[in-house]
DOTOR-943105 format. One line per field, with one value per residue (C-alpha): residue in three letters; x, y, z. Coordinates in steps of 0.5 Angstrom, whole numbers, plus 500, padded with zeros to 3 digits. Example, Ala and Ser with C-alpha at 12.3 -4.5 7.8 and 13.67 -1.06 7.14 Angstrom:
% residues 2
resn <- [ALA, SER]
c1 <- [525, 527]
c2 <- [491, 498]
c3 <- [516, 514]
% end
This chain:
% residues 54
resn <- [MET, SER, ALA, ASP, ALA, ASN, ILE, LYS, LYS, ALA, ASN, MET, ALA, LEU, ALA, ARG, ALA, ALA, LEU, SER, GLU, ALA, ASN, ALA, LEU, ASP, ALA, LEU, ALA, SER, ALA, LEU, TYR, ARG, ASN, HIS, MET, ALA, ASP, SER, LYS, ASP, ALA, ALA, LEU, GLU, VAL, LEU, ARG, ARG, ARG, PHE, LEU, ARG]
c1 <- [549, 546, 538, 538, 541, 536, 530, 532, 533, 526, 523, 526, 524, 517, 517, 519, 513, 508, 511, 511, 504, 502, 505, 501, 495, 496, 498, 492, 487, 490, 489, 482, 481, 484, 480, 474, 472, 472, 469, 476, 483, 481, 474, 478, 483, 477, 474, 481, 482, 475, 476, 483, 485, 480]
c2 <- [488, 482, 481, 477, 482, 487, 483, 482, 490, 491, 486, 489, 496, 493, 490, 497, 501, 495, 496, 504, 503, 499, 503, 509, 506, 503, 510, 513, 508, 510, 517, 516, 512, 517, 523, 519, 518, 510, 505, 502, 502, 495, 498, 504, 500, 496, 502, 505, 498, 498, 505, 505, 498, 497]
c3 <- [466, 464, 463, 469, 473, 470, 472, 479, 479, 476, 481, 487, 485, 484, 491, 494, 490, 493, 500, 500, 497, 503, 508, 505, 506, 513, 515, 512, 515, 522, 521, 519, 525, 530, 527, 528, 521, 521, 526, 526, 522, 519, 517, 514, 510, 507, 504, 502, 498, 495, 493, 491, 489, 484]
% end
């Protein structure tokens, strides 16, 4: 496999990981809001971003 193909493969893996992380944060924020632990889903997302994405 060429270097360009390896780079492309690695970039795709990073993109999938970032999407998975974003989906996980979104699901957690939704759960916090549904369980009345946050005023809104956006507020929950902001708290999660500040806490985990330093």
